[in-house]
Every structure is written in C-alpha cells, then in structure tokens.
N, C-alpha and C positions, 0 to 999 in steps of 0.2 A: 741345620747348623746355625743359621741366623737366629732362629728362635731360641736356641740354647744360649747363644751369646747375650741376647737381650735379658735372659734370665740370670745372667751372672751378676753378683752383687756389686762388683767394681764398676761395671758398665752402667748399671742402674743409678749408682751414686753420681757418676759423671753427668748423666742425663738430668738428674735432679738439680745438680749445681748449675748446669746451663739454664735450666728452667727458672731457677731463682735469679740468676743474673739477668735473664731476659725480663723477668718481672720487675727487677730493680730499675733497669734501663727504661722500661716502659713507664714505670711510676715517675722517674725523674723527668722523662720527656713530657708526661702529662702535667706535672707541676710547673715546669718551665713554660709550656705552652699556655697554661692557665694564667700564669703571672704576666706573660707577654700580652695576652688578650686583655687582661685586667688593666694593664698600663695604657692600652690604647682605647679601650671601650669600657667605661664604667659608669655606674649610676649611683649617686648618693641620695639616700632617703633619710629625711629627718622626721622621726616619729615623736619628738618632744612636743609638749604643749607650747603654743605660740611660736613654733619654729625657732627655738632659741639658738640652734646650731646652724642656721642657714642665713645666707645673705639674700637680699631682695633680687627680684628679676632685673631691676634696673641696674644694680651694681654688676650683676653677671653679664649683662649686655655690654657695659662699659669695659669690663675685663676682657671680653671676647674681641674687642676692637683694638686692644693694645698691640703695638708693633714693636716697641722697644722694652727692654727690661726696666723694672721699677724696683729700687732698693728701699726697704722699710727697715730702719734701724731703731730698735727699742733700747733706750738707755736707762731702764728702770732697775734699780739695785735689787738684788735678791735678799731683801732684809726680812728675815723670818719674824722679827719683833714688831713689824708694822703691818697690821691687818689690811689697811687701805691699799698699800702697795701690792700686797699679795692678791687682793681682789682685782686690782687693775690688771696685773699680769695674767690672771686667770681669764678675765673677760677678753683681753687682747689676744691671748693664745688661741682661744676658740674661734675668734673672728678671723685672725690672720691665717689659720689653717684653711678656712674657706676661701680666702683670697688666693692662696697658693693653689688650691685644688682647681678653682675655676679659671686660672690663668695658664693652665698647662698647654704647652705647644710641643708636640713630638717628644713627649716624655720629660720636658723641662718646664719649670714654672717661670713665667715672666715676672711675677711678683716674688722677689727674693727677700726673705725675712731673716734678720740677724738680731740676736739679743746680746747686749753688751752691758756688763756690770762694771761701772766706773771704778768701784773700790777694788775689784779683783783683777780687772784687765786694764792695767795702767797703760801699756804700750798701745793697745787698740784705741783707748780713750784719747791718747795724745794724737793719734792719726785722725780721729774724727774731729778733734778741735782744729787741727790744721786744715782739714779738707772742707769742713762745713762751718767753721768759725762759731761753734757753739760755746757758750760761756756758762752753762748750767747743766746739771744732770736731771734725770727724770723727765726726759722729753722724747718725742718720737720724731725721727728725721725721715722724710720722704724725698727721694732723690731720683732724677731721671733726666737725661739730655742736658746735663749741666745746670739743671734747675733744682732748687731745694725748697722744701716747706717744712717748718718746724712746728710741731703740735705740742702744746702744753697739756698736762693731765686734766686740768679743770674743763678743758674744751670737750672732753669725752663724755661728760655726764651732765644731765639736767638736774638741778638741785632745787629744793624747796625747804626753806627754814634751815639752811645749812646741811640738809641731808640729801644724799643721792636718791633720786626717784627713778631715773631711767638712764640707760646706756645708749648714747648716740654716736658711738665709735664708728659705726658703718657709714653714717652720713658724713662725718668729718674725714675719714680716711678716703672714701670714694671721691670726695671733693678735692682732697689734696692730690690724689693720683691723677685726676683729670687736669689739675692745675699744672703739675710738673711735666706731664706727658703731652700736653698740648703744644704743638709746634709753633703756633702763632702767639707771640708775646704781646701783651697789652702795652701800649705806649702812653705814658703819663707825662703831661706837659706842665711844668712849673712856670707860672708867669713871672716875668722880671721887668724891671724898668721903673718900679715905684718904691724902691727901698725894701723889697720883700726879704724874708729870710731865704738864704740861698742854699741850694744843694751843693755839696762839696766843701762847704765852709765848716771848719772845725771849731769855730768859736763856741764856748759852752752855752751862751744864752741866745745867740743869734744864728747859729749854724744848724744845718740839717744833714750833716754828713752821716750820722748814725741812721737817720731815717732813710737816706739814700741807699746805704748798704743793706738795710733791712729789706727794702723793696727789690733791689737787684738780686738778692739771694733768693727771692721768691719768683724770679723769672720776669719781672717787669722791666721795661725799657724806660729810662728816665731821661728827659730832655728839658731844656729851658726854652721859653717862648716869649718873644717881645712882640706884642700885638701891633705896635706901630710899624713894624717891618713887614707885615703880611697883610694880604687883602682880606683874609678870613682865617678862622681856626683851621688848622690842617685836617685833611680828611681822615688821616690815620689816628687822630686823637681819640683815645678811649676815655680819658678823663683829664680835665683841666683843674689844676690846683693853684689857688691864690692864698699864699701864706703870709700874713702880717704885712700888708701894704702900709707904707708910711705916708703915702700921698694918694690923692684921689686919682682914679682912672679917668682918662679923657672920654668925652661922650662917644667918640668914634670907637674906642676900645670896648666900652660897655655895650654898644650896639652889636658888635661882633660876637660878644658873649651871649647876648639875648638871642641872636639868630641861631647860634650853635645850640643853645639849650632848648629853645622853643621850636624852631623849624626843623632842626636835625636830631631832636631827641637826645641832646648831649648830656654829659654828666659833669657837674661842678662840685668841687669841695673847697669851701672858703673858710678861712679862719681870720678873724679880725681882732684888733686890739683897742682898748678904750682910748678915747680922745683923738683918734685918727680919722680924718675924713676919707671916705671910700668912693664917693661919687656913684654908687650903684643902686640908688633908691629905685630907679625904674626897673632894674633887673629884679630886685627883691620884691617889688610890687607885683610883678608877673607871677612870682612863685609864692605869694602869700606870706612873706617873711618881713617882720618889722624889726628894724635895727635903729635904736634910739641912742642919743648922745648922753648916756649915763654910765655909771660904773656900779658893779655889784659889790655890796658891802655885807659881809657875814660875820657877826660877832659871836656866834655860838662857839664855845671852846672846842667842841669836838670836830669843828669844821675849819680849823686853822692850825697849821703845823707850827713848830717852834721856829722854823726858818721863815715863816710868814706866808707860806703857800696856802691857797685855798684847797681844802680837802673836799672833793666831790664824793658824796655818798648816796645821792638820790639818782636812780636811773629808771628809765621806763622799760617796758617789755618789748620794745622795738628790736628787730634783728640786730641793729647796731650795738645795742646796750644790754641785750638779754643775758649774755654770759656774765657780765658784771653785776646785773640785777640778781641772777640766780645765786651767786656766791658772795653777795654782800661785799664786793671788791670796792676799791677806792681809786680815784685818779687825783693827780696833783696839778693844780692850775696856778698860774700867777694871777695878776690883776685881770679881771674879766669884765665884759660888758654884757648886759642881758640881751638875749635874742628871743623874740616872741613871735607867736602866730598873729598875723594881721587880721583883726576882726572883720575887715571888709572882704577878706578872701573866703569866708565861711560859706558864702552863697555860691561859690564856684564849685560845682559838683565834679569837675574834672581834676581838682586838686585833692591830694591826700596829704595832710600835714600832721606831723607828730612831734611833740616835745621829746627830747632825748635825755637831758640831764638838768638837775636843778639844785638850788641852795636850800638852806634850812629855813624854818619859820622865823628865825631871828635875823633875817637878812632884809635888805631893802635896796632899791635902785636909786642911787644918789644923783640928783641933777646938778647940784651946785658944787661938784667936786673940784672945780678949778679955783673957786674963790673962797669956799667955806673952810675954815680951820678953827677948831678940829671938826672933822666930819661927824655930823649927828643926824639922826632921823627927823625929818620934817613932815608930819602927816599931811600938810597942805600941798607940798610939792613933790615929795618922794613917793615912789611906789613900793608898798609893803610886800615882803616876800611871803612864801617862797618864790624864787625867780627861775625862769628858764634860761639856760646858758647855751642851748643848741637846739636847732630845729631841722628836721628832715622833711623835704617836700618832694612829692612824686606826682607827675601828671599822667592821666590816662586819656587816651584818644580813641575814637571810634573808627573802625574800618568801614569799608563799603558794604560789608556783610553784617554790620551792626555789632561786631565783636569789640570788646574792650581790649585795647592794646596798651602795654606799658610804654609810657613816653619818657621824657627826660627826668632827671633826678638832680636835686640840689640839696647839699648839706652845708649848713652854716654854723660855725662855732664862734662864740664870743670871746675866745682866748686862743692864742697861738703859742704861748710859752710851753704848753704840754708836749709840743713836738720838738722843742729845742734839745740840743745834745745833753744838757745837764738834767733833763727830766724824762727823756724818751725811753730810757731803759726801765722805768717803772712799769710794772705789769699792766696796771689799769690804763696807763697812757698809750702804750703801743697797741694794746688790745682795742682800745677805742678807735685809734687811727685805722688799723687794718680792717676792722669790722665796718667802719664807715666807707672805706675804699671798696671792700668786697660788695657791700650793699649797693653802692653807687654803680658798680659794674655788673650788678645782678649775678654775682658769683655765689655759689653754694646754696642760694635760696631756691634754685630750680630743681634740686634733687628731691624727688618725692619719696624719701626714705624715712619711715617713722622710727622714732627711738624705741628701744626695747625696754620694757619695764623690768625692774629688778625684783623678780619674785622670790620671796623667802618662805620656806616651808618649815614648820616646826611640828614634830610629832610628840605629843604628850602621852606617856605610857606610865601607868601605875606599876607597883611591884608585882601584883598578882597578874596584871596583863602581860608583863615581861616574862614571867614564868610560863604562862600559857603559850606565848609566842615561841619561846624556846622549846617547849614540848612539841608544838606543831612542827617546827623545823627539824626536830630530832627524829620524828617518826620515820621519815623516808630513809635517811642513812642507816638507822638502826635496823629497819626492816630488810634493807638490801644486805647488810652485814649478816643478819641472821640467816637469810636464805642462802648466802654464800657458804656459811659454815655448815648448814644442813646438807647441801649438795656435796660438799667435800667429804662429809662423813659417809654419805650414801655411796659415793664412788669408791671409797676405800674398802667398803664391805663387798 
C-alpha cells in the first residue's frame, strides 16, 4: 500500500518540492556561513608587480594597534575634466581600501573613510568647515581623539622637474594617523620676556595667533615660558621656540638653553631678525651656527614681490625643505639676516649641519646697513651671494655599545616675519614651519615606508597586430558557440 502511494504522481511531486526547498535552504545556509567566515577570517593576496595594492608591514602593525576610530575625510572634487585630480582620487582609493581592510575589528573598520565633493555636498562641506576650520578644498582631513591633521595634495607625491615620480601617500597617511591617535601630545614652549612675537596676539605683523591655532589643530599643546622664572627648561618640553627676540637673552637664560639642548638632547627652533642682539653666540657656537650682524639684500627681480617681500626660491633636499624643493614652491620673507654654517665646526664629527634655504646670485650680505644710504654692494666689506638664510644642526652621540644615537636638534632662521599672521597662510611659509617642527621632533622621518613609483605602461599595436589579436580572442567564443549549436542539432534528431 505504501509502495503504491509513493508511486502516485501527486505524492512524488510533493517530495520533489520538499527536496528543492531543502536544497535552497542548505544553499542559503552555505552562503551565509561562508560570508560569516569570510568576514571573520580572510586573507588578501596582492599579485601585482611591486605590490601596488598593498601597504607595508609597518603600516599594518600600526593599524593593528589602533584603539579608537580614525576618520579620513577626502575633499577632492569629482572633476572629470581634471586628470590630475582623477589620478589622485584613484591612488587614494586603492590605498584607503587597504587601510580599511587592515583596521577591521569585529567586522567594523577603525579607519573610516569619507569622500566629500565640496561643489555638490554643500551642507556636509559647511559642517566640515565648522568642525575642522578648513578654508580650502582638495585636502585630506585625518581626525581622531579631538586631534586633526590636514594634508595638502602636493604632500602625497614626490616630484622631479614638476612631474610626479612616486606616490608617498602611505608614508604621509600613516604618519598622520599616528599623530592624531597618539594620546600623548607634544608640549611646545614659546619663550617670552624679550619682546618676542606672542602666541594669541592677533596683530598682523607681530602676532602668532594663526600659528597657534595651526599647532593646536594638530594636537600640540602650546605654552609660554619665561626662563627667568624657572630653574631649568621644564622636563615635559618637547620643543622650545624663540621667535623674533627684540633684546638679548641673559647669560643665565642662554646657559639653561645650552644645557637643555646639549645635556638633555633638547630641540630648539629659533627665528631671528636683522639688527637685533640675541646674546646666544655661545649656544650657536656649540651647534656650528654662525649668525653675523648683516642683512641679506637680493636685487634679482624674480626674488622680490611688489609688496617688498623677499621671495625665497632656493631650497635644499633636507627633510624640512624637500617638499618645497620638489614642487618649486616659494616662501615669502620680510627683511632677513644670513645664517651660515660656522667653518670652525666642520671638524666636529658629531655635528651634522645643513643649509636649508638661500637667496639668488644677485644678493649679498650688507654689513653697513645702519649707516650706508643707499645700500650698495661693497666687494671689500660685503659677502657676495647666494646666501644661506637658515641652518639645521643635529648632534649624534655614541652609546656604551658604540651605537650612534640621535642627539639634540637646533634649527635657526634669519627671519621671523614668515610666521606672522599676515604671511603665515602662504603655503610655502606654513609648510616650512611645520616641516621644521616635525623634523625637530623626529616625527614622520622614522617611518620606513618607501614611496611607490608611478608605473605607466603603454601598448603599441599596429593595425595588423590588432586584427590578429581580435582573431585570437574570437576563436574561443566562436568555437564554443559552434559546439553548442552542433549539440543542439544532434539532440533534436
């Protein structure tokens, strides 16, 4: 009886329906389980040449150590008529996908990427302006823990003769992520008591309020310091800045700075003005820096703006100035004094001194600027250009094991006006300042992340070669179609 019922058509159709339903449920379960396992356990393999779609092991290690979310906001407009912007978006998109993938925690990425088109997303753009105080488009904002870092597009590429040669976005982005996610903020002390330019001052030519905001937005703690009120430089000082002193420092103050920079491997960033006594000859002698009582005069027309500013066009390939060197950028200085390397320091193997910026060949260092009118070049007294306007000095010390250890660092500029409110927003000026600060603090330079070369491939194919390639690629689909038609005809018969 049961055998007869199984043979009934209606009962067999029900069994087939149940069988199909079971297969569908099992298939869905398999897909869901595979997706769940893939979200928890996955491996990415980059088979491209030079690992173009991968980030370095160092960046991956930093991303694994993240504890809090990091927001990366790209404000590059989707302009189809600008091939450079399209190339930047493409390079960034590949890189940021890797950052998201390697920052996954329990199915969520700690690195959160957002693309904002300022021309189309006006409301979101206004929110970003209010939240991060940005005043220009085509920038990348890195934000975490109430700290932000803004990256301009030229920082992403190394250039030669105005042409992009390699993409260093990974190095820049990883450095920025470390900067904003680091819970310990660097404390910067601005010296006071000698008529220096002051933080918080909104005066256009003597104030540093824009610089102060710039530093605070990047997570730095900014404080003032009067050396006459303390026994020594505070232990938490990451960097001491002396900006445009109008009077000489007392010998006791200079001695405190010498001990900080020499004995404690401290970091100093000093900007001086022409004609002002500074009282720091002993300090500069320790670090191989020569500051003379002269002014830099540059009569080359391309090195002087209509407002009278000195246009700085010569930069070295030092980490402080390399970005400006690569892109032929400019900085705008007021009246400056030459800063040179002391020839007597060349015998000191522990010092590494580098020129940073310079003037044109039509410049000279004028000694009689106080009395001579009009100012003219005197070959018997004046020093012919080009002149150096800034020097970076780094000291290396030897450990008990014979290893060379990085010591203190001192950067000295012969101009202070480039930091004032009326000039600070110029790209070359604030780039010069933040790079000098980062180099002094040894930030960004410790990342061992090479830049990726921009490989371009071009396939040259003649007309006959193109026809041959089309024939080769057509053989397989035509053969498959012919076999299908032949099988269909045989089955019908």
